[in-house]
C-alpha positions as CSV (number, residue, x, y, z in Angstrom):
1,M,0.4,-0.1,-0.2
2,A,3.1,2.3,0.4
3,S,3.6,2.1,-3.4
4,F,-0.2,2.8,-3.7
5,F,0.4,5.9,-1.6
6,S,3.6,7.6,-3.0
7,L,1.9,7.0,-6.7
8,L,-1.0,8.9,-5.1
9,R,0.8,11.6,-3.9
10,W,2.9,11.9,-7.4
11,E,-0.5,12.1,-8.9
12,L,-1.6,14.8,-7.1
13,E,1.6,16.7,-7.2
14,E,1.8,16.1,-10.9
15,Y,-1.7,16.8,-12.0
16,L,-3.2,18.5,-9.5
17,S,-0.4,21.1,-8.8
18,F,-1.4,24.8,-7.9
19,P,-1.7,26.5,-11.3
20,V,-3.8,23.6,-12.4
21,L,-5.9,23.3,-9.4
22,A,-6.7,27.1,-9.6
23,F,-7.7,26.5,-13.0
24,L,-10.0,24.0,-12.1
25,I,-11.6,25.9,-9.2
26,V,-11.8,29.4,-11.4
27,S,-14.0,27.2,-14.3
28,A,-16.1,25.4,-11.6
29,I,-17.2,28.8,-10.3
30,A,-17.3,30.6,-13.7
31,A,-19.7,27.9,-14.8
32,V,-22.4,28.2,-11.8
33,L,-21.9,32.2,-12.3
34,F,-22.2,32.2,-16.2
35,Q,-26.1,31.6,-15.8
36,T,-26.7,33.3,-12.4
37,N,-28.7,36.3,-12.2
38,S,-29.4,37.2,-8.5
39,G,-31.5,40.3,-9.2
40,G,-35.2,40.5,-9.1
41,H,-37.6,39.1,-6.5
42,I,-36.4,35.1,-5.5
43,T,-39.6,32.7,-5.4
44,S,-39.7,29.3,-5.0
45,E,-40.6,28.6,-8.5
46,R,-37.8,31.0,-10.0
47,S,-35.1,29.5,-7.2
48,Y,-35.7,25.7,-8.6
49,I,-35.4,27.3,-12.3
50,S,-32.3,28.5,-11.7
51,L,-31.1,25.1,-10.0
52,F,-31.8,23.4,-13.2
53,H,-31.2,25.5,-15.9
54,T,-27.5,26.6,-14.5
55,S,-26.7,22.6,-14.4
56,G,-26.8,22.7,-18.4
57,T,-23.5,24.9,-18.1
58,V,-22.2,23.1,-15.2
59,F,-22.1,20.0,-17.4
60,L,-20.6,21.6,-19.9
61,F,-17.5,22.7,-18.1
62,L,-17.7,19.5,-16.0
63,T,-17.1,17.3,-19.3
64,F,-14.5,19.2,-20.7
65,C,-12.5,19.3,-17.8
66,A,-13.1,16.3,-16.6
67,G,-12.3,14.8,-20.0
68,V,-9.0,17.0,-20.5
69,F,-7.8,15.8,-17.3
70,F,-8.3,12.3,-17.6
71,S,-7.2,12.1,-20.9
72,R,-4.0,13.9,-20.0
73,S,-3.2,11.7,-16.8
74,F,-4.0,8.5,-18.7
75,A,-2.8,8.8,-22.5
76,G,-0.3,11.6,-21.5
77,A,1.7,9.9,-19.3
78,V,2.0,6.9,-21.8
79,G,3.1,9.5,-24.7
80,K,5.8,11.3,-22.5
81,G,6.9,7.8,-21.0
82,E,6.1,8.7,-17.5
83,T,4.2,5.2,-17.4
84,K,6.6,3.0,-18.6
85,L,9.6,5.0,-16.1
86,M,6.9,4.7,-13.1
87,L,6.7,0.7,-14.4
88,S,10.6,0.3,-13.9
89,Y,10.0,0.9,-10.0
90,P,8.8,-2.0,-8.0
91,V,5.0,-1.2,-8.5
92,K,2.2,-2.8,-9.7
93,R,0.0,-1.6,-13.3
94,W,-3.0,-1.9,-11.0
95,Q,-1.7,0.5,-8.3
96,L,-0.8,2.9,-11.0
97,F,-4.3,3.0,-12.9
98,L,-6.3,3.2,-9.9
99,S,-4.0,5.6,-8.4
100,K,-5.0,7.9,-11.3
101,F,-8.6,7.4,-10.5
102,T,-8.4,7.7,-6.9
103,A,-6.6,11.2,-7.6
104,L,-8.7,12.8,-10.1
105,F,-12.4,11.5,-9.8
106,P,-13.0,12.6,-6.3
107,I,-11.4,16.3,-6.3
108,I,-12.9,17.2,-9.3
109,F,-16.1,16.0,-8.1
110,V,-16.1,18.1,-5.0
111,I,-14.8,21.1,-6.4
112,Y,-17.5,21.3,-9.1
113,G,-20.2,20.4,-6.3
114,A,-18.8,22.9,-4.0
115,A,-19.1,25.6,-6.7
116,Y,-22.4,24.3,-7.4
117,A,-23.4,25.3,-4.0
118,L,-23.1,28.8,-4.3
119,L,-26.4,28.6,-6.1
120,L,-28.2,27.9,-2.6
121,Y,-27.0,31.0,-1.4
122,F,-27.8,33.1,-4.5
123,N,-31.3,31.4,-4.8
124,S,-32.3,31.6,-1.0
125,I,-32.2,27.4,-0.8
126,S,-31.6,25.6,2.1
127,V,-28.2,23.6,2.3
128,F,-30.7,20.4,3.2
129,E,-32.8,21.1,-0.2
130,P,-33.2,17.3,-1.6
131,M,-33.3,18.5,-5.3
132,F,-29.5,20.1,-4.6
133,F,-28.6,16.7,-3.9
134,V,-30.5,15.1,-7.0
135,T,-28.4,17.3,-8.9
136,L,-25.1,16.6,-7.3
137,L,-26.2,13.0,-8.4
138,A,-26.6,14.1,-11.8
139,F,-22.8,15.5,-11.8
140,L,-21.9,12.3,-10.3
141,L,-23.3,10.4,-13.3
142,Q,-21.6,12.7,-15.8
143,L,-18.5,12.7,-14.2
144,M,-18.5,8.7,-14.2
145,L,-19.4,8.8,-17.9
146,T,-16.8,11.2,-19.0
147,C,-14.3,9.0,-16.7
148,G,-15.3,6.0,-18.4
149,V,-15.0,7.2,-22.0
150,S,-12.0,9.1,-21.6
151,V,-9.8,6.4,-19.9
152,A,-11.0,3.9,-22.4
153,V,-10.1,5.9,-25.3
154,A,-6.6,7.0,-24.0
155,M,-6.2,3.2,-23.4
156,V,-6.5,2.6,-27.2
157,T,-5.2,5.8,-28.6
158,K,-2.2,6.8,-26.3
159,S,-2.2,9.9,-27.2
160,E,-3.4,13.1,-25.3
161,I,-4.5,15.1,-28.0
162,I,-6.5,12.4,-29.5
163,S,-7.7,11.1,-26.4
164,I,-9.3,14.5,-25.4
165,L,-10.8,15.2,-28.8
166,A,-12.4,11.8,-29.1
167,S,-13.7,12.1,-25.9
168,L,-14.7,15.5,-25.8
169,L,-16.7,14.9,-29.2
170,F,-18.0,12.1,-28.3
171,L,-19.5,12.9,-25.3
172,L,-20.5,16.7,-26.2
173,G,-22.1,15.0,-29.7
174,I,-24.4,13.0,-27.4
175,D,-25.6,15.5,-25.7
176,S,-26.1,17.7,-28.9
177,V,-28.0,14.9,-30.5
178,G,-29.9,13.5,-27.9
179,G,-30.7,16.8,-26.2
180,A,-32.9,16.3,-22.9
181,G,-35.0,13.8,-24.3
182,T,-32.4,10.8,-23.7
183,Y,-30.7,8.7,-21.1
184,L,-27.4,9.1,-22.6
185,S,-27.6,13.3,-22.5
186,A,-26.6,15.0,-19.3
187,Q,-29.5,17.0,-19.1
188,G,-31.7,14.2,-20.0
189,R,-30.5,12.2,-17.2
190,L,-31.1,15.4,-14.8
191,K,-34.3,16.0,-16.5
192,F,-35.7,12.6,-15.4
193,L,-34.2,12.6,-11.9
194,F,-35.1,16.5,-11.2
195,S,-39.1,15.7,-12.6
196,Y,-39.4,12.3,-10.6
197,F,-37.8,13.6,-7.3
198,G,-39.5,17.4,-7.7
199,D,-42.8,15.8,-8.4
200,L,-42.5,13.9,-5.0
201,I,-40.8,16.6,-2.7
202,H,-42.3,19.7,-4.6
203,P,-45.8,18.8,-6.2
204,D,-46.8,22.3,-6.0
205,V,-44.3,23.8,-7.6
206,P,-44.8,24.6,-11.5
207,P,-41.2,23.6,-12.8
208,F,-42.0,20.1,-11.7
209,T,-45.7,19.9,-12.8
210,E,-44.5,20.9,-16.7
211,F,-42.8,17.4,-17.3
212,S,-43.7,13.5,-15.8
213,A,-41.3,11.0,-14.9
214,T,-41.9,7.6,-13.5
215,A,-39.9,5.7,-11.2
216,G,-38.3,3.7,-14.0
217,D,-37.0,6.8,-15.8
218,A,-35.3,8.1,-12.7
219,A,-33.9,4.4,-12.3
220,T,-32.7,4.3,-15.9
221,A,-31.2,7.3,-15.8
222,V,-28.9,6.3,-13.0
223,V,-28.6,2.9,-14.2
224,V,-27.0,4.0,-17.8
225,P,-24.4,5.8,-17.2
226,V,-23.1,3.6,-14.5
227,V,-23.2,0.7,-16.5
228,I,-21.5,2.5,-19.5
229,F,-19.0,3.9,-16.8
230,L,-18.1,0.3,-15.3
231,V,-18.1,-1.8,-18.9
232,L,-15.5,1.1,-20.1
233,F,-13.6,1.3,-16.8
234,V,-13.2,-2.0,-16.0
235,A,-12.6,-2.9,-19.7
236,A,-9.4,-0.5,-19.6
237,F,-8.4,-1.6,-16.4
238,V,-7.9,-5.3,-17.8
239,Y,-6.7,-4.1,-20.8
240,F,-3.6,-1.8,-18.9
241,T,-3.0,-4.4,-16.4
242,R,-2.8,-7.5,-18.5
243,F,-2.7,-6.7,-22.3
244,M,-1.4,-3.1,-23.0
245,E,2.5,-2.9,-24.4
246,V,3.8,0.4,-22.8
247,D,6.3,2.3,-25.3
């Protein structure tokens, strides 16, 4: 385990040093503030509309930043020879692979989740508001999907630039083509989750009465990205630890 924690520390120092970490924090805050309008009288309806629609910009920034970070960490390390150098030390391949995921995934999620919490202040919403946590769940699902796609592409291409472009084009293409009516798009999943849980928690608030979703819709919105993430991540893990040749 000492080797794993050493790799984890190196990963944090290499890919989340001060300038990079500052960029990640600023991008998360900018994504939240981009569509935030604090003027005017705050009503329950307006607050939840803001909570829903601001998420679209956050999804875009989150997908872009996560795609770049995962591609840079996995494919970039291979392309620059860092992976080969690391494996020359007494470390296991699975330790190297999982240290990258463990270092990046929770930090990206926490930063974007914390930045999104600013909306609670701007819209006078309680920190215990269930719909806020529903939106955080949607962010987590999008981050999982982005991670799975980016890591899988990185293992195949071994090129940082190609991995970034291919994964982002795929993920943003799904959102653009699918729109808000599919389980594969970030906004579509949030729409199903927001509508179902909003109808249960706030049945009289207008934003939640405009679109109906069943428990099956909400469950599918969760299961689809989780399954895709598990399949791609496990496949990439097996390929990296057992078959991939590191030049």
